C-alpha positions in Angstrom: 96.0 127.3 82.4 99.0 127.7 84.8 96.8 126.7 87.7 95.9 123.4 86.1 99.5 122.5 85.3 100.5 123.3 88.9 97.8 121.0 90.3 98.7 118.2 87.9 102.4 118.5 88.8 101.6 118.3 92.6 99.6 115.1 92.0 102.4 113.6 89.9 104.9 114.4 92.7 102.6 112.7 95.2 102.5 109.6 92.9 106.3 109.4 92.6 106.9 110.0 96.3 104.2 107.5 97.4 104.0 105.1 94.4 101.9 102.5 96.3 99.4 105.0 97.7 98.8 106.1 101.3 99.7 103.6 104.0 97.7 103.1 107.1 99.8 101.6 109.9 97.6 99.6 112.1 98.1 97.0 114.8 95.8 95.2 117.3 96.6 93.0 120.3 94.2 91.4 122.8 94.7 88.9 125.6 92.2 86.0 125.7 91.3 83.8 128.7 90.9 86.3 131.6 92.6 86.4 135.0 94.4 83.4 136.3 95.5 82.2 139.8 98.6 80.0 140.2 98.8 78.4 143.6 102.1 76.7 144.6 101.7 73.8 147.0 103.7 73.2 150.2 107.1 71.6 149.6 108.1 68.1 150.7 110.4 68.4 153.7 113.9 69.3 152.6 112.9 70.2 149.0 111.4 73.0 147.0 107.7 73.1 145.9 107.0 72.0 142.3 106.4 74.8 139.8 102.8 75.4 138.6 101.9 76.2 135.0 98.8 77.5 133.2 97.9 77.6 129.5 94.5 79.2 129.9 95.5 82.6 128.3 96.5 83.5 124.8 97.1 86.4 122.5 95.1 87.4 119.4 97.0 90.0 117.2 97.7 91.5 113.8 99.7 94.3 112.3 99.9 96.0 108.9 102.0 96.7 106.9 105.4 96.7 108.7 107.1 94.0 110.8 106.2 94.0 114.5 107.1 92.4 117.7 105.3 91.7 120.9 106.8 92.4 124.3 105.7 91.6 127.9 106.3 93.1 131.3 104.8 93.1 134.8 103.8 96.0 137.0 105.1 94.2 140.2 108.5 95.9 141.1 109.6 93.4 143.8 107.9 90.0 143.4 108.4 87.4 146.2 108.2 84.5 143.7 109.3 83.9 140.1 106.8 84.2 137.2 107.8 83.2 133.7 105.9 83.4 130.4 106.3 81.6 127.1 104.4 82.3 123.9 103.8 79.0 122.2 101.8 77.4 119.4 102.0 80.6 117.2 99.4 80.4 114.5 99.3 82.6 111.4 96.0 84.1 110.6 94.8 84.8 107.0 98.0 86.3 105.7 101.6 87.3 106.6 103.3 85.6 109.6 102.3 85.2 113.2 106.0 85.6 114.0 108.5 83.5 115.9 108.1 82.8 119.6 111.2 83.6 121.7 112.5 81.6 124.7 110.7 81.7 128.0 111.3 84.9 129.9 111.2 85.8 133.6 108.8 88.7 133.9 110.2 92.0 135.2 109.2 95.7 134.9 111.3 95.9 131.7 109.7 95.1 128.3 111.1 91.8 127.0 110.5 90.3 123.5 108.2 87.2 123.4 107.3 87.2 119.7 109.4 88.6 116.8 108.7 89.0 113.1 105.0 89.5 113.1 103.6 90.7 109.7 100.2 91.4 108.3 97.1 89.7 109.4 93.6 91.2 109.7 91.0 91.7 112.4 88.7 89.1 110.9 91.5 86.4 110.9 94.2 87.4 113.4 97.4 85.6 114.4 97.1 83.7 117.7 99.3 82.0 120.3 99.0 80.3 123.7 100.6 81.9 126.8 102.2 79.5 129.2 102.7 80.9 132.6 105.0 79.2 135.1 105.1 80.2 138.8 107.9 78.9 141.0 109.2 79.3 144.5 111.9 78.0 146.8 111.4 76.8 150.4 113.6 79.7 151.6 111.2 82.2 150.1 108.5 81.1 152.5 104.8 81.9 152.0 103.0 84.8 150.5 101.3 86.0 147.4 102.2 88.2 144.3 99.7 90.1 142.2 100.9 90.9 138.7 99.4 93.1 136.1 101.1 92.0 132.9 101.2 94.3 129.9 101.6 93.0 126.3 102.6 95.6 123.7 102.8 95.2 119.9 105.3 97.6 118.4 107.4 98.0 115.2 110.4 95.9 115.1 
């Protein structure tokens, strides 16, 4: 008889400590669109070349049950030219919020927020956004090329 009371009391403690059940913390993030190449054309004499943009890539993501953010960084320690990224056209999937896109960032080797306040979503109907990359250079920088490996991370906010 004592054994049964002990088991029941453990189960009741579990119910009061975790009244909504066991939580599974899950998040998923994938980049869509593949590799891109941005080519900056030669400048007009006495001026800087025009920046080049691409909106081919995007993100597909979801997170449960907490609030998450998405960060971005590059692997290139000393780029010759400037590469910026902006998350835009954030679309909420089936539930929760796709979050709020932050201002355009200049990519560096430090994680920087690009989307804040992401909640919920599911694999079958994820949140999405478009990634707008902008490459720019000055005439003083000359010619050359940069190769970036950009890492996007979804983490608890």
